[in-house]
C-alpha positions in Angstrom: 37.5 20.7 7.8 34.3 18.6 7.4 34.1 16.1 4.6 31.6 13.5 3.5 28.4 13.3 1.6 26.5 15.7 3.8 29.3 18.2 3.9 29.5 18.1 0.1 25.7 18.5 -0.2 25.8 21.5 2.1 28.5 23.2 0.1 26.7 22.6 -3.2 23.4 23.9 -1.9 25.2 26.9 -0.3 27.2 27.8 -3.4 24.3 27.1 -5.9 21.7 28.6 -3.6 19.8 30.5 -6.4 19.5 27.3 -8.4 18.4 25.3 -5.4 15.8 27.9 -4.3 14.4 28.2 -7.8 14.2 24.4 -8.2 12.3 24.2 -4.9 9.9 27.0 -5.8 9.1 25.5 -9.2 8.9 21.9 -8.0 6.7 22.8 -5.0 4.3 24.8 -7.2 4.0 21.9 -9.6 3.5 19.3 -6.9 0.9 21.5 -5.1 -1.0 22.2 -8.3 -1.2 18.6 -9.5 -1.7 17.1 -6.0 -4.6 19.2 -4.9 -6.2 19.4 -8.4 -6.3 15.6 -8.8 -6.8 14.7 -5.1 -8.1 11.2 -4.4 -11.2 10.6 -2.3 -10.9 9.5 1.3 -11.7 5.9 2.3 -12.8 5.5 6.0 -13.9 1.8 5.7 -11.8 0.0 8.3 -13.5 -3.3 7.6 -11.9 -5.9 5.5 -9.6 -8.8 6.1 -10.7 -12.1 7.7 -12.7 -10.7 10.6 -16.2 -12.2 11.0 -17.8 -8.7 10.5 -16.0 -8.4 7.2 -17.4 -11.8 6.0 -20.9 -10.8 7.1 -20.5 -7.5 5.1 -19.4 -9.4 2.0 -22.5 -11.6 2.2 -24.7 -8.5 2.6 -23.2 -6.8 -0.4 -23.6 -9.9 -2.5 -27.1 -11.0 -1.5 -28.7 -7.8 -0.2 -27.5 -5.1 -2.6 -30.1 -2.6 -1.4 -28.4 -2.7 2.0 -25.0 -1.8 0.7 -25.3 1.9 1.1 -25.2 3.7 4.5 -28.3 4.0 6.6 -29.5 7.2 8.4 -32.0 7.1 11.3 -34.8 9.6 11.8 -35.4 9.7 15.5 -38.9 10.9 16.5 -40.1 12.0 20.0 -43.7 13.1 20.5 -44.8 14.2 24.0 -48.4 13.5 23.1 -47.7 10.3 21.3 -46.6 9.8 17.6 -50.2 9.2 16.4 -51.1 12.8 17.3 -48.2 14.2 15.1 -48.6 11.8 12.1 -49.2 14.6 9.5 -46.0 16.4 10.5 -43.9 13.3 10.6 -45.1 12.0 7.3 -44.4 15.3 5.7 -40.8 15.1 6.8 -40.6 11.4 5.7 -41.8 12.5 2.3 -39.2 15.2 2.0 -36.5 12.7 3.0 -37.7 10.1 0.5 -37.2 12.6 -2.3 -33.9 13.9 -1.1 -30.8 13.1 -3.2 -29.0 9.8 -2.6 -32.0 8.4 -0.6 -33.4 5.1 -2.0 -36.0 4.3 0.6 -37.6 5.4 3.9 -39.3 3.0 6.2 -42.2 4.7 8.0 -42.8 3.8 11.6 -46.6 3.9 10.9 -46.2 0.8 8.7 -43.7 -1.0 11.0 -44.8 -1.5 14.6 -41.3 -2.6 15.6 -40.1 0.9 15.0 -42.4 2.4 17.7 -41.7 2.2 21.5 -44.2 0.6 23.8 -45.4 3.9 25.1 -45.8 5.2 21.5 -44.0 8.4 22.3 -40.8 7.4 20.5 -40.2 6.0 17.0 -37.6 5.8 14.3 -37.5 5.6 10.6 -34.5 4.1 8.7 -33.4 6.2 5.7 -31.5 4.0 3.2 -28.8 5.8 1.1 -27.4 4.7 -2.2 -23.8 5.2 -1.1 -21.5 4.9 1.9 -21.2 7.7 4.3 -17.9 8.9 2.9 -19.3 9.1 -0.7 -22.5 11.0 0.1 -21.9 14.8 -0.5 -21.8 16.7 2.8 -24.2 19.3 1.3 -26.8 16.7 0.7 -26.6 15.4 4.3 -26.6 18.9 5.7 -29.7 19.8 3.7 -31.5 16.7 5.2 -30.5 17.7 8.7 -31.9 21.2 8.1 -35.2 19.8 6.7 -35.6 17.5 9.7 -35.0 20.3 12.2 -37.6 22.5 10.6 -40.1 19.8 11.2 -39.7 19.9 15.0 -42.0 22.0 17.2 -45.2 21.8 19.2 -44.1 18.8 21.3 -42.5 17.1 18.4 -38.7 16.6 18.3 -37.0 15.2 15.2 -33.3 14.4 14.8 -31.3 12.7 12.1 -28.5 10.4 13.0 -26.0 8.1 11.4 -22.3 8.0 10.4 -22.9 10.3 7.4 -24.5 12.8 9.8 -21.5 12.6 12.2 -19.2 13.2 9.2 -21.2 16.2 8.0 -21.2 17.7 11.5 -17.5 17.3 12.0 -15.8 19.9 9.9 -12.2 19.2 8.9 -9.4 21.6 9.1 -10.3 24.7 10.9 -8.0 27.1 12.8 -5.9 24.4 14.6 -3.1 24.3 12.0 -2.8 28.1 12.0 -2.8 28.2 15.8 0.0 25.6 15.9 2.0 27.6 13.4 1.5 30.8 15.3 2.7 29.0 18.5 5.8 27.8 16.6 6.5 31.4 15.6 6.3 32.6 19.1 8.5 29.9 20.5 11.1 30.4 17.8 11.1 34.2 18.5 11.8 33.5 22.2 14.5 30.9 21.3 16.3 33.0 18.7 15.4 36.6 19.6 15.5 37.4 15.9 12.8 37.6 13.2 15.2 36.4 10.5 16.4 33.4 12.4 12.7 32.6 13.3 11.6 32.7 9.7 14.0 30.1 8.3 12.5 27.1 10.2 9.0 28.3 9.3 9.7 28.7 5.6 11.5 25.3 5.5 8.7 23.5 7.3 6.0 25.0 5.0 7.8 23.8 1.9 8.2 20.3 3.4 4.7 20.0 4.7 3.1 21.5 1.5 4.8 19.1 -0.9 4.2 16.2 1.5 0.5 16.8 1.8 0.2 17.3 -2.0 2.0 14.0 -2.5 -0.5 12.3 -0.1 -3.4 13.5 -2.2 -1.9 11.9 -5.3 -0.8 8.8 -3.4 -4.4 8.2 -2.4 -5.1 6.9 -5.9 -2.8 4.0 -5.3 -3.2 3.6 -1.5 -6.7 4.9 -0.5 -6.4 6.5 3.0 -8.9 7.6 5.6 -10.0 11.3 5.9 -7.9 11.9 9.0 -4.6 11.1 7.1 -3.8 14.7 6.1 -4.5 15.9 9.6 -2.2 13.3 11.2 0.5 13.9 8.5 0.2 17.6 8.9 0.6 17.5 12.7 3.7 15.3 12.4 5.1 17.3 9.5 4.7 20.6 11.2 6.2 19.4 14.4 9.3 17.7 13.0 9.7 20.1 10.1 10.1 23.1 12.4 12.2 21.1 14.9 14.6 19.8 12.3 15.2 23.2 10.8 15.5 24.6 14.4 18.3 22.1 15.2 20.3 23.0 12.1 19.8 26.8 12.4 20.9 26.6 16.1 24.1 24.7 15.1 24.7 27.2 12.3 24.5 30.2 14.7 26.8 28.5 17.2 29.5 27.9 14.5 29.1 31.4 13.2 29.6 32.9 16.6 32.5 30.7 17.5 30.9 28.7 20.4 30.3 25.5 18.4 31.8 23.3 21.1 32.2 24.4 24.6 31.4 28.1 24.5 35.1 29.1 24.8 36.3 28.5 21.3 37.8 31.6 19.6 37.3 30.3 16.1 34.3 31.8 14.4 33.4 30.1 11.1 32.5 32.0 8.0 28.9 31.5 6.7 29.8 28.7 4.3 31.9 26.8 6.8 29.1 27.3 9.4 26.6 25.9 7.0 28.7 22.8 6.4 29.3 22.3 10.1 25.5 22.6 10.8 24.5 20.1 8.1 27.4 17.7 8.8 26.5 17.5 12.5 22.9 18.6 13.2 21.9 17.6 9.7 23.3 14.1 10.3 21.2 13.9 13.5 18.2 15.1 11.6 18.5 12.4 9.0 18.9 9.7 11.6 16.0 11.1 13.7 13.7 11.4 10.6 14.6 7.9 9.4 13.7 6.6 12.8 10.3 8.3 12.6 9.7 6.9 9.1 10.8 3.4 10.2 8.5 3.6 13.2 5.5 4.7 11.1 6.1 1.9 8.5 6.0 -0.5 11.4 2.2 -0.2 11.2 2.4 -2.6 8.2 2.6 -5.5 10.7 -1.1 -4.7 11.6 -2.1 -6.1 8.2 -4.8 -3.3 7.7 -4.8 -1.6 4.3 -6.0 1.8 5.6 -3.4 1.8 8.4 -0.7 1.1 5.7 -1.9 4.0 3.7 -1.7 6.4 6.7 1.7 5.1 7.6 3.0 5.8 4.0 1.3 9.2 3.9 2.8 10.4 7.2 6.2 8.9 6.3 6.1 10.9 3.0 5.5 14.1 4.8 8.4 13.4 7.3 10.6 12.5 4.4 9.9 15.8 2.6 10.7 17.8 5.8 14.0 15.9 6.0 14.9 16.7 2.4 14.0 20.4 2.8 16.1 20.6 6.0 19.3 19.4 4.3 18.8 21.0 0.9 16.6 24.1 1.0 17.8 25.3 4.4 21.5 25.4 3.4 20.5 27.5 0.4 18.5 29.9 2.6 21.4 30.1 5.0 23.5 31.2 2.0 21.2 34.1 1.4 21.2 35.0 5.1 25.0 34.8 5.8 26.1 36.8 8.8 22.7 38.5 9.1 21.1 35.6 10.9 20.7 37.7 14.1 19.3 40.8 12.3 16.0 42.2 13.3 16.5 41.2 16.9 13.7 41.9 19.3 14.1 43.8 22.5 14.7 41.6 25.6 14.9 38.5 23.3 18.3 39.2 21.7 20.9 36.5 22.1 22.7 36.5 25.4 25.6 34.5 26.6 25.9 32.9 30.0 28.9 31.6 31.7 27.1 28.6 33.1 23.7 27.9 31.6 21.0 26.8 33.9 20.9 23.4 32.1 24.6 22.8 33.0 23.9 23.6 36.7 20.9 21.3 36.5 22.9 18.5 35.1 25.3 18.8 38.0 22.5 18.5 40.5 21.2 15.3 38.8 24.6 13.8 38.6 25.2 14.3 42.3 22.0 12.3 43.2 21.5 10.0 40.3 19.9 7.1 42.2 17.3 9.4 43.8 16.6 11.1 40.4 16.0 7.8 38.7 13.8 6.3 41.4 11.6 9.4 41.9 11.1 10.2 38.2 10.6 6.6 37.1 8.1 6.0 39.9 6.2 9.1 38.9 6.0 8.0 35.3 4.8 4.5 36.2 2.1 5.9 38.5 0.9 8.2 35.6 0.9 5.1 33.3 -1.4 3.0 35.6 -4.7 4.1 34.0 -3.5 2.7 30.7 -4.0 -0.8 32.2 -7.8 -0.2 32.0 -7.8 1.3 28.5 -10.7 0.2 26.3 -10.8 0.7 22.5 -13.7 1.6 20.2 -14.7 4.2 17.6 -16.5 7.4 18.1 -20.3 7.3 17.3 -23.3 9.5 17.8 -23.2 9.1 21.6 -19.8 10.7 21.8 -20.6 13.8 19.7 -21.1 17.3 21.1 -24.6 17.6 22.7 -25.7 20.3 20.4 -25.4 18.1 17.2 -28.2 16.3 15.4 -26.3 13.0 15.7 -26.3 13.2 19.5 -29.9 14.3 19.6 -30.9 11.3 17.6 -28.9 9.0 19.9 -30.5 10.5 23.0 -34.1 10.1 21.6 -33.5 6.5 20.7 -31.7 5.6 23.9 -34.5 7.2 26.0 -37.2 5.4 24.1 -35.7 2.1 23.2 -32.5 1.7 25.1 -28.9 2.6 24.3 -28.5 -0.6 22.1 -30.7 0.7 19.4 -27.8 2.9 18.3 -25.5 -0.2 18.1 -27.4 -2.8 16.0 -25.8 -6.2 15.2 -26.6 -7.7 11.8 -26.8 -11.5 11.9 -26.3 -13.2 8.6 -26.5 -16.9 7.8 -26.3 -19.0 4.6 -29.2 -21.0 3.4 -30.4 -23.7 3.2 -30.9 -24.3 6.9 -33.4 -23.5 9.6 -32.8 -19.9 10.7 -35.5 -19.9 13.4 -33.4 -21.7 16.1 -30.6 -19.2 15.4 -32.9 -16.3 15.9 -34.2 -17.9 19.1 -30.7 -18.4 20.4 -29.8 -14.8 19.7 -33.1 -13.5 21.2 -32.7 -15.5 24.4 -29.1 -14.4 25.0 -28.7 -12.1 28.0 -28.0 -8.6 26.9 -30.1 -8.7 23.7 -33.1 -6.4 23.9 -35.0 -7.5 20.7 -34.6 -9.2 17.4 -36.2 -8.2 14.1 -38.1 -10.7 11.8 -35.8 -12.8 9.6 -35.4 -11.6 6.0 -34.4 -13.9 3.1 -32.5 -12.6 0.1 -34.1 -12.7 -3.3 -31.8 -15.4 -4.5 -32.8 -17.5 -1.5 -29.1 -18.1 -0.6 -28.9 -15.9 2.6 -31.0 -14.8 5.5 -30.4 -12.0 7.9 -32.0 -10.2 10.9 -30.9 -7.5 13.3 -30.3 -7.9 17.0 -30.4 -4.9 19.3 -28.2 -5.0 22.4 -29.4 -3.5 25.7 -26.2 -1.5 25.9 -24.5 1.0 23.5 -21.4 0.6 21.5 -19.2 2.5 24.1 -20.4 0.2 26.9 -18.0 -2.5 28.0 -20.8 -5.1 27.9 -21.4 -4.8 24.2 -18.1 -6.3 23.0 -18.7 -9.1 25.5 -22.2 -9.7 24.1 -20.8 -10.0 20.5 -18.2 -12.6 21.7 -21.0 -14.5 23.5 -23.2 -14.5 20.5 -20.4 -15.7 18.2 -19.6 -18.5 20.6 -23.2 -19.6 20.9 -23.8 -19.5 17.1 -20.5 -21.3 16.5 -21.6 -24.1 18.9 -24.9 -24.4 17.0 -23.0 -24.6 13.7 -20.8 -27.4 15.2 -24.0 -29.3 16.1 -25.1 -29.2 12.4 -26.7 -25.8 12.2 -26.0 -23.1 9.5 -22.9 -21.0 9.6 -23.7 -17.6 11.2 -21.9 -14.3 10.9 -22.3 -11.4 13.4 -21.6 -8.2 11.5 -22.7 -4.6 11.1 -20.8 -1.4 11.9 -20.7 -2.1 15.7 -19.3 -5.6 15.2 -16.7 -4.2 12.8 -15.6 -1.6 15.4 -15.2 -4.4 18.0 -13.3 -6.6 15.6 -10.9 -3.8 14.7 -10.3 -3.1 18.4 -9.6 -6.8 19.0 -7.2 -6.8 16.1 -5.3 -3.8 17.6 -5.0 -5.4 21.0 -3.8 -8.7 19.5 -1.2 -7.2 17.1 0.0 -4.3 19.1 2.8 -6.4 20.7 4.1 -7.2 17.2 4.1 -3.5 16.3 6.0 -2.7 19.5 8.6 -5.4 18.8 9.2 -4.3 15.2 9.4 -0.6 15.9 11.7 -1.0 18.9 13.9 -3.5 17.2 14.4 -1.4 14.0 14.9 1.8 16.0 17.5 0.1 18.2 19.5 -0.8 15.1 19.4 2.8 13.8 20.5 4.2 17.1 23.3 1.6 17.4 24.6 2.8 14.1 24.5 6.4 15.2 25.9 6.3 18.7 27.7 2.9 18.6 26.7 2.0 22.1 24.5 -0.9 23.3 23.8 0.7 26.7 22.6 4.0 25.2 20.4 2.3 22.6 18.8 0.0 25.2 18.4 2.9 27.6 16.7 5.1 24.9 14.2 2.3 24.0 13.3 1.7 27.7 12.9 5.4 28.4 10.7 5.9 25.3 8.5 3.0 26.4 8.0 4.4 29.8 7.1 7.9 28.5 4.7 6.5 26.0 3.1 4.4 28.7 2.6 7.6 30.8 1.0 9.3 27.8 -1.4 6.3 27.4 -2.2 6.7 31.1 -3.1 10.4 30.8 -5.1 9.8 27.6 -7.1 7.0 29.4 -7.7 9.2 32.5 -9.0 12.1 30.5 -10.9 10.4 27.7 -12.2 7.3 29.3 -12.4 8.2 33.0 -13.5 11.8 32.2 -10.8 13.6 34.3 -10.9 17.2 32.9 -12.6 15.7 29.9 -15.2 18.4 29.4 -12.7 21.2 30.0 -10.5 19.7 27.2 -13.3 19.3 24.7 -14.5 15.8 25.2 -18.3 15.8 25.6 -18.5 12.6 27.6 -16.4 9.7 28.9 -15.7 7.2 26.1 -13.3 4.5 25.2 -10.1 5.6 23.4 -10.5 5.5 19.6 -9.0 2.3 18.3 -6.5 3.8 15.9 -5.2 6.5 18.3 -2.9 4.4 20.5 -1.9 2.4 17.4 -0.6 5.6 15.8 0.7 7.2 19.0 3.2 4.4 19.6 5.3 4.6 16.4 4.9 8.4 16.1 6.0 9.0 19.7 8.8 6.4 19.6 10.1 8.1 16.5 9.8 11.6 17.9 11.4 10.6 21.2 14.3 9.3 19.2 14.6 12.8 17.7 15.6 14.4 21.0 17.6 11.3 22.0 19.6 11.5 18.8 20.2 15.3 19.1 21.3 15.1 22.7 23.4 11.9 22.6 25.1 12.9 19.4 26.4 16.1 21.1 27.4 14.0 24.2 29.2 11.6 21.9 31.0 14.5 20.1 32.3 15.7 23.5 33.3 12.2 24.6 35.2 11.6 21.3 37.1 14.9 21.9 38.5 13.5 25.2 35.9 14.6 27.8 35.0 12.2 30.6 31.5 10.8 30.5 30.2 13.1 33.3 31.7 16.2 31.6 30.5 15.0 28.1 26.9 14.6 29.5 27.1 18.0 31.2 28.3 19.8 28.0 25.9 17.9 25.8 23.0 18.8 27.9 24.1 22.4 28.2 24.5 22.7 24.5 21.1 21.1 23.6 18.8 21.9 26.5 17.7 25.2 25.1 17.0 23.9 21.6 15.3 20.7 22.8 13.1 22.7 25.1 12.2 25.0 22.2 11.6 22.1 19.9 9.4 20.3 22.4 7.4 23.5 23.2 6.7 23.8 19.4 5.5 20.2 19.2 3.4 20.4 22.4 1.7 23.6 21.1 1.1 22.1 17.6 -0.4 18.9 19.0 -2.5 20.5 21.7 -3.9 23.0 19.3 -6.1 20.3 17.8 -8.1 20.3 21.1 -9.8 23.4 19.6 -11.0 21.3 16.6 -14.1 19.3 16.2 -12.9 15.7 15.4 -13.0 13.8 18.7 -10.6 11.1 17.6 -8.0 13.6 16.3 -8.3 15.5 19.6 -7.5 12.3 21.5 -4.4 11.9 19.2 -3.3 15.5 19.8 -3.7 15.2 23.6 -1.7 12.0 23.8 1.1 13.3 21.6 1.3 16.6 23.4 1.5 15.0 26.8 4.1 12.4 25.7 6.4 15.1 24.1 6.2 17.2 27.2 7.1 14.2 29.4 9.9 13.2 27.1 11.5 16.6 26.9 11.3 17.2 30.6 11.4 14.1 32.8 13.2 11.8 30.4 15.8 14.1 28.7 16.4 16.4 31.7 16.3 13.9 34.5 16.5 10.2 33.5 19.0 10.5 30.7 21.8 12.3 32.7 21.1 10.3 35.9 21.3 6.9 34.1 24.4 7.9 32.1 26.0 9.0 35.4 25.3 5.6 36.9 26.6 3.7 33.9 29.9 5.6 33.6 32.2 3.9 31.1 29.6 1.3 30.3 27.7 4.0 28.4 30.1 3.4 25.5 30.3 -0.4 25.5 30.1 -2.0 22.1 31.2 -5.6 21.6 33.9 -5.9 19.0 32.0 -8.3 16.7 29.0 -5.9 16.7 31.3 -3.0 16.0 32.6 -4.7 12.9 29.1 -5.6 11.8 27.6 -2.2 12.2 28.1 0.3 9.4 30.1 3.3 10.4 28.0 6.5 10.1 29.7 9.7 8.9 31.8 11.0 11.8 31.8 14.5 13.0 34.8 16.8 12.9 38.2 15.2 13.8 38.8 15.0 17.5 40.7 17.8 19.0 43.8 17.3 21.1 42.5 16.7 24.6 43.8 15.7 27.9 43.6 12.1 28.9 40.0 11.1 29.8 39.5 10.4 33.5 36.3 8.5 34.3 
């Protein structure tokens, strides 16, 4: 008989299932209504902190208030020269000047610097009164439409800018539905029953829905970027279905009397089976989910407010899926009872095998453990090699699909002025002081194409000008140029010149990428350290905890390698929906690490906890590993297949950065569930033997003792 907090919770939810279900329905309805009715606005401003670009932005906001809003760019290309199409261009400029949220439009006919030397290309800055996230999408879409109508007869017009990119990148779409459909199909194959399939889906929907609604309310306290619900939804759907899958699988095993080694004659009644499932698989779910939450909250070491908000938002969704798995699911199992296998589908109904394929596979690996470790580890390290050349940036107009207005604007400017005109650098300096030497220094720096005239603020306290690089934001030379300019202006300041700040959106992107690179080791150390502690508490083995951390790092490195090869090197990039080769979006590897480390621990916890159960019942290490793998291989494969489908479904969406995230997560989960769990784990445990369970006595006394599984059965003496 199982006892303990989880067992008592399972009994309560099972026996009071009507009350529990009613509480969940009423509570979820209330949270969804309030959350989505009073949703907070998104905040995509990754600037802030002590970066030089942030200090420059603060000066601009204070002394150049008209520059505080976002700026769009009207790109103009006239085959016969811009003078020949002046009436058409000025008509469009007039329409833009009277558009909502536009404060000013600078005509190229009054500013020679906005016309290319061959007078075939020009641009007109369109100043907005708000940031790109605050301007209504409908207003930007209307401006894009008006500009396109002005094209024709040798004249090409295109509107670009971050607000245009946002307007042309629709959120949501069919990806979540496709991921859910894939989960349904995988669950049908795994269970062979419509009723068994429906339980994880219903449970996951409750957890994800309440979690996402909570995120919308949380945004009032912790403003989060627009991609937060997408990331949280991806993680929530993956872990929500997986956690319920683990518990339902254990419930069916207990109900059918093959809870341990497939030969037990004891078949539990529905209530006892529910208690067994929650006390064993539910315990693993809580540890696995806690690991994911801890890993996500490790993002706080980055010291970036928006990253903190995303970490909390995703953690909230994972937390809600954990709660539904151990409260709502036992109640649903109470309604299901012995009918869990009803509505079975032909050819998918539950079948028993004397020796599962996974058990035979474990035997193959255990007979050649050294070869298995060497070959698989070498393959993963080779796959990880491209990650050594990974560069970080943010998506911009140059990385958008080629049929968008944003990309068309970029192409016109790049052909007429050079790629750097899409990546301006704003140089700000305090007054008094002579700004002309600063402008000359910047102008004469290799890599700078041109410099605009110096402007002085109305209060006379600050001056600014814009420097255009010869290369675009995604070019590796542009970050080097920013660092060179900062070093040169700092040297002039040390010699008695004014203090100069290099800012603007491009510089902010570069600063954020530098911050990610410098603080990522701290993130890795914190996440790995906390996860090791949690795993030690669960499995009470130093060797297994260290092995799990190392294997997770290797699989994540391989995922980084695939991501770099596809996104940055362009291998199969177009086929997977990436318009061109580009650096990896700065926040993607940052989020991939804690998410993947946490998710990898899910499978590790579920597998090792079953191995530990068999070991505690008296089985030798080899036999315990074989049984544990045989009992979990099918469910881990199904869980991984669900996650891979959910993550890769975002490749059908429009957001380039989110697609990068989905690709990296999908590849990593596939590697983890196949190479790591099916090859490396049994091979390494075979090599370690009795050392798998080593735990120093002082550490054993220090660690809290997690709720144990069922009492050990009488077993023959263990022979290692």
